[in-house]
C-alpha positions as semicolon CSV with decimal commas, in nm:
position;residue;x (nm);y (nm);z (nm)
1;M;-6,823;-4,319;5,430
2;S;-6,473;-4,281;5,568
3;V;-6,164;-4,371;5,373
4;H;-5,886;-4,541;5,557
5;L;-5,534;-4,477;5,423
6;E;-5,269;-4,722;5,513
7;P;-4,940;-4,564;5,616
8;I;-4,655;-4,610;5,369
9;P;-4,385;-4,826;5,515
10;E;-4,063;-4,643;5,600
11;G;-3,793;-4,674;5,332
12;T;-4,036;-4,720;5,045
13;M;-4,064;-4,341;4,955
14;P;-3,929;-4,262;4,603
15;N;-3,583;-4,100;4,622
16;K;-3,618;-3,783;4,401
17;T;-3,363;-3,500;4,369
18;P;-3,522;-3,155;4,426
19;L;-3,580;-2,954;4,108
20;V;-3,362;-2,648;4,040
21;L;-3,428;-2,354;3,809
22;L;-3,206;-2,484;3,528
23;D;-3,407;-2,809;3,515
24;L;-3,690;-2,612;3,354
25;P;-3,713;-2,604;2,974
26;E;-3,545;-2,304;2,812
27;E;-3,880;-2,191;2,669
28;L;-4,015;-2,160;3,022
29;L;-3,698;-1,986;3,144
30;S;-3,733;-1,733;2,861
31;S;-4,094;-1,668;2,961
32;I;-3,986;-1,609;3,320
33;C;-3,723;-1,360;3,198
34;D;-3,986;-1,177;2,993
35;F;-4,178;-1,101;3,313
36;T;-3,866;-0,991;3,503
37;D;-3,764;-0,623;3,526
38;S;-3,433;-0,516;3,372
39;A;-3,266;-0,445;3,709
40;S;-3,332;-0,805;3,822
41;L;-3,221;-0,953;3,491
42;I;-2,862;-0,838;3,538
43;P;-2,775;-1,054;3,844
44;L;-2,968;-1,338;3,682
45;A;-2,759;-1,303;3,364
46;F;-2,437;-1,306;3,563
47;S;-2,518;-1,632;3,742
48;C;-2,431;-1,885;3,469
49;R;-2,380;-1,922;3,095
50;V;-2,733;-2,044;3,021
51;L;-2,898;-1,754;3,202
52;N;-2,639;-1,515;3,061
53;R;-2,771;-1,607;2,718
54;L;-3,142;-1,611;2,807
55;A;-3,168;-1,332;3,065
56;G;-2,901;-1,131;2,885
57;S;-3,084;-1,131;2,551
58;C;-3,405;-1,034;2,731
59;Y;-3,223;-0,745;2,903
60;L;-3,087;-0,620;2,570
61;R;-3,439;-0,623;2,425
62;Q;-3,582;-0,434;2,722
63;I;-3,327;-0,150;2,698
64;G;-3,357;-0,131;2,318
65;F;-2,990;-0,214;2,260
66;N;-2,868;-0,167;1,902
67;D;-2,622;-0,449;1,841
68;T;-2,442;-0,262;1,560
69;E;-2,404;0,083;1,726
70;L;-2,264;0,135;2,074
71;M;-2,366;0,482;2,198
72;I;-2,240;0,573;2,547
73;H;-2,304;0,899;2,732
74;A;-2,086;0,933;3,040
75;E;-2,320;1,171;3,222
76;L;-2,632;0,958;3,192
77;R;-2,740;0,793;3,515
78;R;-2,943;0,534;3,330
79;S;-2,969;0,423;2,969
80;L;-3,207;0,638;2,766
81;N;-3,330;0,637;2,404
82;G;-3,059;0,406;2,278
83;D;-2,777;0,584;2,465
84;L;-2,615;0,376;2,737
85;S;-2,488;0,505;3,067
86;M;-2,144;0,384;3,172
87;H;-2,311;0,145;3,419
88;G;-2,541;0,018;3,144
89;A;-2,250;-0,028;2,904
90;R;-2,062;-0,225;3,168
91;N;-2,363;-0,453;3,214
92;V;-2,400;-0,504;2,839
93;S;-2,031;-0,586;2,801
94;K;-2,074;-0,882;3,042
95;I;-2,345;-1,040;2,827
96;L;-2,172;-1,287;2,599
97;G;-2,184;-1,192;2,232
98;S;-2,346;-0,852;2,291
99;F;-2,060;-0,668;2,118
100;S;-2,001;-0,922;1,842
101;R;-2,174;-0,714;1,569
102;I;-2,069;-0,361;1,675
103;K;-1,967;-0,145;1,376
104;F;-1,982;0,204;1,530
105;I;-1,885;0,333;1,875
106;C;-1,965;0,682;2,002
107;F;-1,849;0,786;2,350
108;R;-1,957;1,126;2,486
109;F;-1,731;1,234;2,771
110;S;-1,838;1,449;3,067
111;E;-1,895;1,820;3,022
112;S;-1,653;2,079;3,158
113;C;-1,829;2,099;3,496
114;S;-1,726;1,741;3,574
115;I;-1,405;1,725;3,373
116;E;-1,210;1,570;3,661
117;R;-1,390;1,244;3,579
118;I;-1,251;1,223;3,227
119;P;-0,933;1,021;3,308
120;D;-1,156;0,759;3,473
121;E;-1,385;0,763;3,170
122;V;-1,086;0,711;2,940
123;E;-0,980;0,412;3,151
124;F;-1,336;0,274;3,143
125;L;-1,360;0,307;2,766
126;T;-1,021;0,141;2,722
127;S;-1,136;-0,159;2,930
128;L;-1,458;-0,173;2,730
129;L;-1,269;-0,190;2,398
130;L;-1,069;-0,483;2,536
131;V;-1,389;-0,691;2,520
132;I;-1,417;-0,638;2,141
133;D;-1,220;-0,880;1,927
134;H;-1,335;-0,784;1,577
135;P;-1,275;-0,480;1,350
136;V;-1,486;-0,170;1,425
137;P;-1,490;0,063;1,121
138;H;-1,594;0,389;1,290
139;I;-1,523;0,538;1,635
140;K;-1,622;0,885;1,759
141;F;-1,508;1,062;2,076
142;I;-1,703;1,371;2,188
143;F;-1,546;1,591;2,453
144;G;-1,761;1,843;2,635
145;G;-1,530;2,123;2,605
146;G;-1,364;2,334;2,876
147;G;-1,006;2,226;2,849
148;G;-0,810;2,258;3,172
149;T;-0,530;2,035;3,302
150;R;-0,586;1,683;3,430
151;P;-0,311;1,445;3,548
152;A;-0,281;1,102;3,389
153;F;-0,500;1,195;3,092
154;G;-0,210;1,172;2,846
155;T;-0,109;0,822;2,956
156;G;-0,471;0,707;2,946
157;L;-0,519;0,854;2,600
158;K;-0,219;0,662;2,467
159;E;-0,361;0,335;2,600
160;L;-0,700;0,420;2,450
161;L;-0,545;0,487;2,109
162;H;-0,366;0,152;2,123
163;Q;-0,704;-0,017;2,164
164;V;-0,842;0,185;1,874
165;W;-0,561;0,049;1,660
166;R;-0,603;-0,305;1,792
167;I;-0,966;-0,327;1,677
168;Q;-0,863;-0,193;1,334
169;C;-1,072;0,125;1,337
170;S;-1,069;0,284;0,991
171;K;-1,240;0,616;1,074
172;L;-1,177;0,818;1,390
173;D;-1,370;1,137;1,477
174;V;-1,258;1,352;1,770
175;M;-1,504;1,631;1,852
176;G;-1,486;1,899;2,118
177;V;-1,187;2,006;2,328
178;M;-0,978;1,742;2,501
179;P;-0,846;1,833;2,850
180;L;-0,473;1,892;2,873
181;W;-0,249;1,689;3,094
182;E;-0,030;1,883;3,334
183;E;0,295;1,850;3,141
184;A;0,362;1,784;2,777
185;I;0,477;1,429;2,707
186;P;0,843;1,419;2,593
187;R;0,898;1,311;2,235
188;Q;1,093;1,001;2,336
189;E;0,788;0,879;2,533
190;T;0,538;0,918;2,251
191;H;0,648;0,628;2,032
192;T;0,345;0,469;1,869
193;L;0,289;0,145;1,687
194;S;0,230;0,149;1,314
195;N;-0,140;0,151;1,234
196;A;-0,237;0,010;0,894
197;S;-0,615;0,025;0,950
198;L;-0,701;0,390;1,017
199;T;-0,790;0,563;0,689
200;T;-0,991;0,869;0,807
201;I;-0,931;1,112;1,093
202;H;-1,150;1,413;1,178
203;L;-1,037;1,660;1,446
204;T;-1,316;1,914;1,462
205;Q;-1,197;2,156;1,732
206;P;-0,870;2,350;1,766
207;G;-0,831;2,223;2,123
208;C;-0,724;1,888;1,981
209;L;-0,402;2,053;1,862
210;L;-0,282;2,241;2,169
211;S;0,090;2,241;2,244
212;S;0,083;1,967;2,507
213;Y;-0,047;1,727;2,245
214;R;0,204;1,812;1,976
215;N;0,450;1,521;2,011
216;L;0,176;1,265;2,065
217;L;-0,035;1,395;1,777
218;V;0,255;1,413;1,532
219;N;0,363;1,057;1,612
220;F;0,004;0,939;1,604
221;L;-0,060;1,082;1,256
222;N;0,276;0,969;1,118
223;S;0,209;0,615;1,243
224;C;-0,108;0,586;1,032
225;S;0,042;0,423;0,726
226;A;-0,297;0,385;0,553
227;L;-0,437;0,733;0,632
228;V;-0,626;0,866;0,328
229;E;-0,842;1,151;0,462
230;F;-0,745;1,404;0,729
231;T;-0,978;1,683;0,845
232;A;-0,878;1,935;1,112
233;C;-1,001;2,268;1,242
234;Y;-0,766;2,555;1,167
235;S;-0,536;2,667;1,450
236;D;-0,186;2,808;1,488
237;Q;-0,077;2,469;1,621
238;L;-0,203;2,294;1,308
239;V;0,020;2,514;1,094
240;Q;0,313;2,447;1,327
241;I;0,291;2,068;1,299
242;L;0,256;2,060;0,918
243;S;0,633;2,059;0,874
244;D;0,664;1,755;1,106
245;L;0,398;1,546;0,934
246;H;0,494;1,276;0,684
247;I;0,192;1,078;0,567
248;P;0,271;0,928;0,224
249;S;-0,073;0,765;0,190
250;L;-0,271;1,090;0,240
251;Q;-0,509;1,173;-0,047
252;S;-0,747;1,432;0,101
253;L;-0,674;1,724;0,335
254;T;-0,949;1,952;0,468
255;V;-0,900;2,248;0,700
256;D;-1,239;2,332;0,849
257;R;-1,370;2,680;0,902
258;D;-1,474;2,709;1,266
259;G;-1,720;2,993;1,306
260;S;-1,785;2,892;1,669
261;R;-1,420;2,890;1,778
262;P;-1,397;2,948;2,156
263;K;-1,235;3,271;2,271
264;A;-0,977;3,060;2,452
265;F;-0,832;2,964;2,115
266;P;-0,749;3,288;1,929
267;V;-0,566;3,237;1,602
268;K;-0,378;3,442;1,351
269;S;-0,400;3,379;0,981
270;S;-0,121;3,197;0,799
271;S;0,000;3,208;0,443
272;L;-0,158;2,973;0,192
273;D;0,196;2,885;0,085
274;D;0,246;2,703;0,418
275;L;-0,034;2,466;0,327
276;A;0,082;2,441;-0,035
277;E;0,429;2,339;0,082
278;F;0,279;2,049;0,278
279;C;0,085;1,935;-0,029
280;Q;0,394;1,965;-0,245
281;R;0,570;1,721;-0,010
282;H;0,275;1,482;-0,035
283;P;0,219;1,413;-0,406
284;S;-0,050;1,157;-0,320
285;I;-0,288;1,438;-0,213
286;R;-0,560;1,488;-0,474
287;S;-0,815;1,692;-0,278
288;L;-0,740;2,010;-0,079
289;R;-0,994;2,231;0,101
290;C;-0,826;2,508;0,295
291;G;-1,103;2,706;0,466
292;W;-1,079;3,082;0,508
293;D;-0,786;3,137;0,749
294;F;-0,502;3,096;0,499
295;T;-0,424;3,434;0,343
296;V;-0,282;3,531;0,003
297;P;-0,074;3,835;-0,102
298;L;-0,267;4,137;-0,223
299;N;-0,013;4,189;-0,504
300;F;-0,037;3,863;-0,701
301;S;0,205;3,966;-0,976
302;R;0,479;4,059;-0,732
303;Y;0,434;3,757;-0,507
304;P;0,321;3,466;-0,726
305;P;0,253;3,118;-0,578
306;R;0,572;2,932;-0,487
307;H;0,432;2,580;-0,541
308;S;0,274;2,442;-0,857
309;L;0,057;2,171;-0,689
310;P;0,037;1,947;-0,999
311;N;-0,113;1,662;-0,794
312;I;-0,426;1,851;-0,684
313;T;-0,740;1,771;-0,884
314;T;-0,998;1,908;-0,636
315;F;-0,951;2,242;-0,463
316;G;-1,184;2,427;-0,226
317;G;-1,115;2,777;-0,103
318;T;-1,228;3,137;-0,090
319;M;-1,237;3,357;-0,400
320;P;-0,910;3,535;-0,310
321;Q;-0,737;3,198;-0,265
322;L;-0,872;3,064;-0,595
323;Y;-0,792;3,381;-0,785
324;Y;-0,438;3,380;-0,645
325;L;-0,369;3,022;-0,757
326;L;-0,560;3,020;-1,087
327;S;-0,394;3,343;-1,203
328;S;-0,074;3,146;-1,257
329;S;-0,100;2,901;-1,546
330;R;0,170;2,675;-1,398
331;V;-0,031;2,616;-1,076
332;L;-0,300;2,347;-1,046
333;E;-0,242;2,225;-1,400
334;H;-0,452;1,911;-1,349
335;L;-0,741;2,073;-1,166
336;E;-1,080;1,911;-1,229
337;C;-1,314;2,036;-0,954
338;I;-1,329;2,360;-0,757
339;Q;-1,535;2,464;-0,457
340;V;-1,583;2,838;-0,400
341;E;-1,618;2,909;-0,028
342;P;-1,758;3,232;0,121
343;V;-1,499;3,488;0,229
344;L;-1,507;3,656;0,568
345;R;-1,694;3,986;0,558
346;G;-1,459;4,281;0,572
347;F;-1,170;4,094;0,409
348;W;-1,266;4,206;0,060
349;N;-1,557;4,435;-0,016
350;E;-1,854;4,318;-0,221
351;N;-1,747;4,496;-0,542
352;I;-1,414;4,318;-0,537
353;E;-1,599;3,989;-0,473
354;V;-1,795;4,038;-0,795
355;V;-1,482;4,112;-0,995
356;T;-1,300;3,818;-0,837
357;L;-1,574;3,568;-0,915
358;A;-1,590;3,701;-1,271
359;N;-1,214;3,661;-1,306
360;I;-1,218;3,309;-1,159
361;L;-1,484;3,195;-1,405
362;S;-1,296;3,359;-1,692
363;L;-0,976;3,183;-1,591
364;L;-1,162;2,853;-1,610
365;E;-1,187;2,903;-1,985
366;L;-0,810;2,850;-1,994
367;R;-0,846;2,525;-1,798
368;P;-1,055;2,280;-1,999
369;S;-0,981;2,004;-1,745
370;V;-1,216;2,172;-1,492
371;Y;-1,558;2,012;-1,534
372;K;-1,720;2,067;-1,195
373;I;-1,773;2,378;-0,984
374;G;-1,938;2,414;-0,646
375;I;-2,041;2,748;-0,498
376;S;-2,173;2,818;-0,150
377;S;-2,506;2,999;-0,140
378;D;-2,345;3,260;0,089
379;T;-2,099;3,343;-0,189
380;L;-2,382;3,432;-0,428
381;K;-2,600;3,608;-0,172
382;N;-2,505;3,969;-0,259
383;I;-2,392;3,932;-0,619
384;D;-2,547;4,124;-0,907
385;F;-2,598;3,852;-1,170
386;E;-2,665;4,103;-1,446
387;Q;-2,322;4,254;-1,392
388;L;-2,164;3,910;-1,419
389;M;-2,368;3,808;-1,724
390;D;-2,146;3,965;-1,991
391;L;-1,815;3,917;-1,810
392;T;-1,796;3,546;-1,760
393;S;-1,830;3,214;-1,933
394;A;-1,714;2,866;-1,834
395;R;-1,810;2,640;-2,121
396;H;-1,620;2,334;-1,999
397;V;-1,813;2,304;-1,674
398;R;-2,060;2,014;-1,685
399;Y;-2,156;1,986;-1,316
400;F;-2,273;2,274;-1,096
401;D;-2,309;2,223;-0,721
402;L;-2,494;2,487;-0,516
403;Q;-2,442;2,427;-0,145
404;Y;-2,651;2,569;0,136
405;P;-2,535;2,579;0,500
406;A;-2,644;2,293;0,723
407;L;-2,834;2,533;0,952
408;Q;-3,074;2,765;0,772
409;S;-3,266;3,067;0,897
410;Q;-3,640;3,104;0,861
411;H;-3,578;3,335;0,563
412;F;-3,426;3,061;0,349
413;T;-3,521;3,072;-0,020
414;L;-3,428;2,870;-0,325
415;P;-3,235;3,043;-0,607
416;G;-3,457;3,254;-0,830
417;A;-3,495;3,319;-1,202
418;D;-3,207;3,572;-1,210
419;F;-2,960;3,310;-1,083
420;L;-3,088;3,039;-1,320
421;H;-3,076;3,272;-1,618
422;W;-2,720;3,376;-1,528
423;A;-2,610;3,014;-1,476
424;S;-2,752;2,909;-1,813
425;K;-2,538;3,174;-1,985
426;V;-2,221;3,118;-1,782
427;F;-2,237;2,736;-1,782
428;P;-2,396;2,651;-2,118
429;S;-2,259;2,294;-2,111
430;A;-2,368;2,211;-1,756
431;H;-2,629;1,936;-1,758
432;M;-2,621;1,847;-1,386
433;L;-2,735;2,085;-1,112
434;K;-2,685;1,965;-0,757
435;I;-2,838;2,148;-0,460
436;S;-2,727;2,042;-0,113
437;G;-2,867;2,131;0,229
438;L;-3,242;2,141;0,162
439;E;-3,344;1,866;0,404
440;R;-3,658;1,960;0,598
441;V;-3,614;2,325;0,503
442;V;-3,797;2,383;0,175
443;S;-4,162;2,297;0,121
444;E;-4,285;2,083;-0,166
445;K;-4,454;2,391;-0,312
446;E;-4,124;2,581;-0,323
447;K;-3,949;2,286;-0,488
448;T;-4,224;2,266;-0,752
449;S;-4,188;2,637;-0,829
450;F;-3,810;2,608;-0,853
451;I;-3,821;2,311;-1,091
452;R;-4,056;2,501;-1,321
453;L;-3,818;2,797;-1,320
454;L;-3,529;2,563;-1,395
455;H;-3,717;2,416;-1,690
456;E;-3,787;2,765;-1,821
457;H;-3,454;2,944;-1,765
458;W;-3,189;2,668;-1,776
459;P;-3,302;2,406;-2,029
460;A;-2,952;2,255;-2,059
461;A;-2,968;2,136;-1,697
462;T;-3,144;1,807;-1,761
463;E;-3,032;1,636;-1,439
464;L;-3,121;1,766;-1,094
465;D;-2,987;1,636;-0,761
466;I;-3,172;1,772;-0,457
467;S;-3,016;1,674;-0,124
468;G;-2,860;1,357;-0,257
469;V;-3,157;1,241;-0,468
470;P;-3,058;1,253;-0,837
471;R;-3,335;1,248;-1,099
472;S;-3,393;1,386;-1,442
473;R;-3,564;1,723;-1,454
474;Y;-3,868;1,563;-1,614
475;D;-3,892;1,302;-1,336
476;W;-3,890;1,581;-1,080
477;M;-4,162;1,765;-1,271
478;H;-4,383;1,454;-1,279
479;R;-4,312;1,386;-0,913
480;F;-4,447;1,722;-0,808
């Protein structure tokens, strides 16, 4: 049977507007985005606000974007393992709200082989920070390291620092060696705005303090009216700028030891009095760690310390530095904590090291305010504990901190019975033993053996902190 269809009269067709993509429900649009590759999502996200939100959020999920940490590697061609390439970071910055929860920014600049790109990278990072309109507590810059001279870097760096201030960064880390610009910036052109947000600055390579940076760096540090903690790697230039620095808010000064200092940055040692003079001018400083490059006179009685440092409560230094300062009763009168750092081999021989440590601990008997002592494992490596047993006693010490280097060799071992027996005699009042630097280095079996030795040879140490985990000695015993 045939069906006859009557033609529809002209003009009676329903007048419908053609459907467009945005007429679809958002649930369906999101599903479409889920089946779209990340490269195609970017132009889709840039087309309109709705798709910026839907396609943009899908893109961020696909690349594994961490909305609280912005990690950018300038030499990456594509985003990888949470690190964004510059192209990827630019795409993310155009997705509305993608930076709204950022709390940490790390930008790794190009290595020395492509250092000519760094001024462009500085400009890119500056434009990226312009997108952020909320405080970012922590920013880290990592330079690849070869130095050299690059035009326009100084001007770009000033603009970058202004953006760091604008977003109220409270902690700034600068790692590696920044490239020089071709001429030092005159002092009159280095005026900086007052920064009341930055509280912590770490400069971890001497290249950050080369002469071409001097005026800019001095003005930069002096402008930080809320700066509390300043850490810098030792260099001749650091010593030279100390007299120009005026940071009334500073409470902690650390001069790092740099065992991997490049040959391009040779240094000569400076007197510890140069550093003490800076601290004397800054009575707000409570903590001072001076590394191993600041020297002391060999004849202490003839050349006593020139500065009393009454404001310092925490001091870290080598045994010669400590012995020099503690030998004068008018110096460090309010000292509470000391950190004994290892001395460079060849500076003093091992026999003198033993005598010096014995004398330091004996001097602590005259300073009842000192309740905490930290000693590097390298300092105790070649010491005869039996020789020290009858020479020293520090009854006021209640906290003992044994610190191991961050990088350990395969021959790493925990302290043995001879050390624990010595410590129990020298620090009879110490109830807390803290051991730092054992992460992923010592087996559970070795820890169990050590805790048993501690229980046997140092019964007064009832609290044990291993790598930041404090527990009673009995809790540790039950745990293992």
